[in-house]
C-alpha atoms as one frame of an Amber mdcrd trajectory, in Angstrom:
protein
  -0.041   0.023   0.033   2.890   2.355   0.913   4.493   1.698  -2.379   1.396
   2.444  -4.248   0.978   5.985  -2.514   4.682   6.659  -3.390   4.048   5.726
  -7.100   0.989   7.869  -7.225   2.920  10.766  -5.588   5.673  10.358  -8.240
   3.169  10.435 -11.024   1.370  13.513  -9.736   4.478  15.488  -9.876   4.394
  15.127 -13.633   0.963  16.521 -13.880   0.549  20.257 -14.629  -1.134  22.227
 -11.698  -3.991  23.303 -13.889  -5.304  19.694 -14.368  -4.982  18.950 -10.716
  -7.547  21.904  -9.805 -11.120  20.501  -9.898 -12.382  24.034 -10.421 -10.555
  24.011 -13.964 -13.021  21.408 -15.203 -16.101  23.449 -14.027 -14.707  26.499
 -15.765 -13.836  24.396 -18.796 -17.547  23.841 -19.207 -19.232  26.919 -17.764
 -17.129  29.758 -18.663 -17.699  29.191 -22.520 -21.613  29.102 -21.988 -21.295
  32.365 -19.882 -19.113  34.037 -22.708 -21.640  32.708 -25.283 -24.655  34.453
 -23.744 -22.681  37.599 -23.563 -21.537  37.379 -27.158 -25.155  36.837 -28.300
 -26.474  39.814 -26.395 -23.609  42.244 -27.337 -25.272  45.043 -29.347 -22.074
  45.784 -31.371 -21.775  42.445 -33.137 -23.394  41.801 -36.438 -25.956  39.297
 -37.396 -23.103  37.242 -39.240 -21.040  37.278 -36.063 -24.138  36.192 -34.026
 -24.703  33.245 -36.161 -21.163  32.323 -36.253 -21.005  32.228 -32.501 -24.134
  29.982 -32.325 -22.567  27.736 -34.862 -19.180  27.619 -32.779 -21.308  27.048
 -29.588 -22.757  24.093 -31.403 -19.259  23.042 -32.305 -18.087  23.332 -28.586
 -20.980  21.240 -27.141 -20.542  18.702 -30.049 -16.888  18.156 -29.206 -17.063
  18.430 -25.357 -20.060  16.254 -24.620 -19.843  14.051 -27.715 -16.216  13.086
 -27.073 -16.947  12.280 -23.313 -20.301  10.357 -24.263 -18.196   8.343 -26.730
 -15.604   7.470 -24.193 -18.396   6.159 -21.759 -20.271   4.239 -24.559 -17.064
   2.507 -25.724 -15.983   1.506 -22.094 -19.485   0.151 -21.472 -19.196  -1.858
 -24.766 -15.700  -3.187 -23.706 -17.160  -4.326 -20.255 -20.140  -6.027 -21.959
 -17.937  -7.746 -24.454 -15.431  -9.096 -22.049 -18.004 -10.249 -19.499 -21.353
 -11.181 -21.417 -19.983 -12.642 -24.730 -21.178 -16.208 -25.245 -18.404 -18.855
 -25.986 -19.686 -19.518 -29.499 -19.041 -15.928 -30.406 -15.824 -15.190 -28.742
 -13.993 -15.076 -32.111 -16.002 -12.390 -33.416 -15.870 -10.494 -30.143 -12.098
  -9.874 -30.917 -13.189  -7.638 -33.848 -15.637  -5.817 -31.629 -12.869  -5.183
 -28.845 -10.684  -3.846 -31.683 -13.379  -1.377 -32.678 -14.071  -0.393 -29.090
 -10.399   0.429 -28.343 -10.125   2.340 -31.566 -13.315   4.461 -30.997 -12.409
   4.961 -27.285  -8.859   6.245 -28.266 -10.224   8.425 -30.886 -12.650  10.142
 -28.479 -10.079  10.494 -25.626  -7.646  12.189 -28.107 -10.542  14.511 -29.455
 -10.919  15.632 -25.801  -7.275  16.019 -25.193  -6.474  18.144 -28.284  -9.760
  20.059 -28.768 -11.689  20.488 -25.565 -11.043  24.440 -25.093 -12.483  27.551
 -26.070 -11.238  31.234 -26.829 -13.222  34.455 -26.607 -11.555  37.336 -28.515
 -12.686  40.514 -30.159 -16.412  39.602 -29.725 -15.985  36.386 -31.691 -15.931
  32.994 -30.394 -13.095  30.496 -31.495 -13.149  26.811 -30.070 -12.334  23.259
 -30.955  -9.272  22.266 -33.083  -9.110  24.340 -36.344  -7.475  22.835 -39.410
  -6.640  25.765 -41.545  -5.736  24.915 -45.250  -4.333  27.555 -47.347  -5.723
  26.719 -50.947  -3.285  25.333 -53.516  -0.555  25.489 -50.991   1.652  22.974
 -49.209   1.247  24.199 -45.631  -1.349  23.090 -42.847  -2.152  25.081 -39.764
  -3.290  23.723 -36.484  -4.663  25.569 -33.460  -4.871  23.358 -30.601  -7.247
  24.492 -27.625  -7.330  21.384 -25.668  -5.873  20.000 -22.560  -2.562  19.169
 -24.399  -1.579  22.986 -24.228  -0.879  22.446 -20.585   1.285  19.429 -21.234
   3.388  21.049 -23.930   3.656  21.051 -27.596   4.864  17.672 -27.919   1.911
  16.240 -26.306  -0.189  17.977 -28.879   1.680  16.717 -31.675   1.677  13.205
 -30.434  -2.078  13.413 -29.542  -3.015  14.742 -32.924  -0.788  11.793 -34.661
  -2.712   9.211 -32.381  -6.111  11.114 -33.331  -5.253  10.776 -37.064  -4.205
   7.196 -37.246  -7.563   5.991 -35.742  -9.540   7.012 -38.801  -7.922   4.588
 -41.371  -7.472   1.869 -38.882 -11.387   1.999 -38.288 -12.072   1.914 -42.089
  -9.719  -1.155 -42.415 -11.309  -2.898 -39.475 -14.732  -2.413 -40.854 -13.646
  -4.141 -44.191 -12.206  -6.966 -42.030 -15.501  -7.292 -40.151 -17.455  -7.826
 -43.404 -14.881 -10.011 -44.876 -15.046 -12.160 -41.763 -18.780 -12.365 -42.062
 -18.565 -13.577 -45.572 -15.747 -15.897 -44.833 -17.463 -17.820 -41.954 -20.661
 -18.506 -44.137 -18.108 -20.923 -46.160 -15.481 -21.937 -43.723 -14.975 -22.704
 -39.981 -14.614 -19.872 -37.452 -11.321 -18.260 -37.274  -9.464 -18.879 -33.987
  -9.076 -15.732 -31.782  -5.270 -15.919 -31.910  -5.168 -15.895 -35.745  -7.834
 -13.168 -35.895  -5.787 -11.040 -33.481  -2.727 -11.478 -35.666  -4.661 -10.415
 -38.840  -5.761  -7.168 -36.894  -2.124  -6.464 -36.006  -1.215  -6.875 -39.720
  -3.883  -4.563 -40.944  -2.779  -1.939 -38.075   0.663  -1.837 -39.358   0.051
   1.047 -42.018  -1.914   3.001 -39.245   0.930   2.472 -36.679   3.499   3.767
 -39.212   1.435   6.789 -39.887   1.117   7.433 -36.043   5.009   7.150 -35.797
   6.136   9.173 -38.688   3.733  12.118 -38.497   4.035  14.013 -35.250   7.892
  14.715 -35.996   6.825  16.685 -39.031   4.672  18.920 -37.169   6.315  22.365
 -36.732   6.165  24.838 -33.704   4.547  28.166 -33.303   7.785  30.052 -34.433
   7.907  28.102 -37.717   4.146  28.291 -38.372   3.101  31.731 -37.294   4.902
  33.675 -40.199   3.005  31.291 -42.728  -0.305  31.862 -40.699   0.048  35.616
 -41.004   0.977  35.353 -44.641  -1.933  33.134 -45.717  -4.631  34.273 -43.186
  -3.986  37.672 -41.674  -7.619  38.250 -40.912  -7.552  35.488 -38.423  -4.966
  37.350 -36.315  -3.654  33.837 -35.196  -0.731  35.601 -33.207  -3.238  36.659
 -30.546  -5.333  33.587 -30.404  -5.251  31.807 -26.821  -4.054  28.177 -27.944
  -1.027  26.322 -29.263  -0.336  27.081 -32.902   1.463  24.499 -34.772   1.381
  23.022 -38.333   2.976  21.346 -41.172   5.473  23.747 -43.021   5.467  21.580
 -46.133   3.436  18.362 -47.310   6.127  17.427 -49.809   8.044  15.206 -47.576
   7.417  11.484 -47.424   5.514  11.538 -43.998   3.028  14.049 -45.118   2.322
  12.500 -48.393   1.908   8.969 -46.704  -0.463  10.317 -44.221  -2.707  12.259
 -46.781  -2.817   9.420 -49.001  -3.557   6.893 -46.299  -6.399   9.059 -44.852
  -8.094  10.022 -48.063  -7.246   7.448 -50.837  -8.471   4.201 -49.378 -11.823
   5.258 -47.877 -13.684   5.353 -51.176 -12.520   1.887 -52.729 -12.941   0.297
 -49.145 -16.573   1.431 -49.021 -17.358   0.001 -52.371 -15.736  -3.386 -51.223
 -17.896  -3.254 -48.053 -21.162  -2.797 -49.806 -20.246  -5.576 -52.345 -19.482
  -7.824 -49.314 -22.755  -6.972 -47.603 -24.658  -7.860 -50.785 -22.787 -11.301
 -50.963 -23.263 -12.036 -47.324 -27.231 -11.180 -47.670 -27.305 -13.222 -50.773
 -25.711 -16.283 -49.075 -27.939 -16.111 -45.949 -31.058 -16.029 -48.199 -29.638
 -19.202 -49.841 -28.960 -20.990 -46.672 -32.090 -19.969 -44.831 -33.336 -23.521
 -44.765 -29.869 -25.039 -43.807 -29.187 -22.772 -40.851 -30.740 -23.095 -37.350
 -32.895 -20.341 -35.884 -30.236 -19.189 -33.459 -27.521 -19.169 -36.264 -29.874
 -17.080 -38.646 -30.831 -14.790 -35.865 -27.022 -14.228 -34.840 -26.002 -13.682
 -38.564 -29.015 -11.066 -38.778 -28.023  -9.192 -35.700 -24.296  -9.006 -36.811
 -25.524  -7.885 -40.382 -27.550  -5.008 -39.041 -24.535  -3.925 -36.892 -22.157
  -3.793 -39.770 -24.833  -2.091 -42.099 -25.397   0.670 -39.624 -21.554   0.948
 -38.911 -21.043   1.286 -42.817 -23.591   3.967 -42.955 -22.474   5.988 -40.034
 -18.778   6.581 -41.341 -20.368   8.430 -44.529 -20.285  11.564 -42.342 -16.409
  11.016 -42.204 -16.660  11.071 -46.015 -18.044  14.658 -45.646 -15.038  15.514
 -43.701 -12.668  14.201 -46.249 -14.526  16.180 -49.050 -14.391  19.416 -46.914
 -10.599  18.836 -46.685 -10.445  18.335 -50.440 -12.547  21.217 -51.184 -10.278
  23.593 -48.981  -6.994  22.105 -50.332  -8.174  22.495 -53.959  -9.433  26.099
 -53.178 -12.910  25.299 -54.086 -14.429  26.675 -50.846 -12.460  28.148 -47.811
 -14.137  29.144 -44.789 -13.718  28.944 -40.851 -17.036  26.987 -40.633 -15.365
  24.361 -43.122 -12.156  24.223 -40.970 -14.100  23.346 -38.043 -16.441  21.020
 -39.825 -13.685  18.749 -40.991 -12.946  17.398 -37.505 -16.522  17.842 -36.393
 -17.480  15.123 -38.938 -15.059  12.514 -37.419 -16.996  12.306 -34.091 -20.214
  10.464 -35.222 -18.346   7.193 -36.133 -16.681   6.513 -32.621 -19.674   8.032
 -30.721 -22.374   6.032 -32.225 -20.619   2.800 -33.366 -20.723   1.151 -29.807
 -24.510   1.363 -29.818 -24.694  -0.825 -32.965 -23.446  -3.577 -30.895 -25.198
  -2.717 -27.660 -28.614  -2.393 -29.280 -28.524  -5.248 -31.910 -26.546  -8.008
 -30.169 -28.952  -9.915 -27.843 -26.413 -10.623 -24.776 -25.183  -6.865 -24.865
 -28.753  -5.480 -25.272 -29.947  -7.474 -22.308 -26.840  -6.400 -20.261 -27.795
  -2.871 -20.975 -31.399  -3.330 -20.106 -30.609  -4.995 -16.896 -28.200  -2.048
 -15.979 -30.918   0.527 -16.751 -33.567  -1.540 -14.853 -31.029  -1.839 -11.826
 -30.552   1.979 -11.892 -34.266   2.532 -12.014 -34.840   0.277  -9.072 -32.090
   2.048  -7.038 -33.851   5.375  -7.777 -37.203   4.157  -6.664 -35.748   2.653
  -3.462 -34.103   6.015  -2.773 -37.370   7.926  -3.371 -39.259   5.591  -1.229
 -36.808   5.867   1.626 -36.830   9.776   1.317 -40.755   9.600   1.632 -40.393
   7.322   4.737 -38.030   9.896   6.295 -40.352  12.875   5.568 -43.377  10.912
   6.709 -41.587  10.251  10.269
């Protein structure tokens, strides 16, 4: 016990003081809302600024609560998979764990690098901005997250980890559909082999995470470029951590852009082709499969179909990026939308399993019923106390 306290003390020494103050977290949530009300009632701001403030308010709520909600949902899914999965579906549970870990990491990194607001000159600026000079080779990032208290290096690594979750999710989705089609014709793949396959498809994403963060330049390098391309943003006075990519002509940047943008379209075509083939095979084998087997395949297919639809919002983010990069349309709203479109996938993906797979659905139902029973008992006790 004494050793554990010493270990905790040694860890706490490395945590920045602002993160140890519980009032910081109340201010983090309440202060933006107060400033939003002030900004909206300020008579000097124009209607354009008013609606822009409203949009940025939505972005703040979307990132702050959406990411936290996604973290909780994925932890709940992990617990359900580890403790409630039947023996006959243990193999596929490996793929679900892979999804849950990836989505949890993505939501956690979203909080780490983005959950922050700035209020300057009557205009709200919040969430991570991805500023792209059209037809140029420079990227500008403005971090407003918790990482600004742990240093620029942590922001760079956090962004790199955040980025690498996207393609791994897409490859994992393709693997899930391929697995469903494979087991219709062959025996179930053992968990160990399936884990090795996941590691193999993770290699490109891991390489991306390792090589990207060293290419991100510091404020001193990026600020002159920011003032050159976007002087109207006055990024020199923005409360946040300024960083970026001075050039995308190096191998690391080209690899990351290609890995993020190129595979998504052919992969989704392959996913829907596999989905069509799985449905066709299930209809053929309706008479051969047992009732439980048909029910299980139907549940998994519903999960995968919804999982295939949800990431289309991520496609909107990719198209927004390409629009800004090619100079078709550039706007601060577009800059915020690029990352806002990445949240639905990790936030809603856990519920495709928690709602459509029976053991997990029953677990959630029991959990909600237990909470309702506890609340009812507390109300009854309070009534008894007041009656006395």
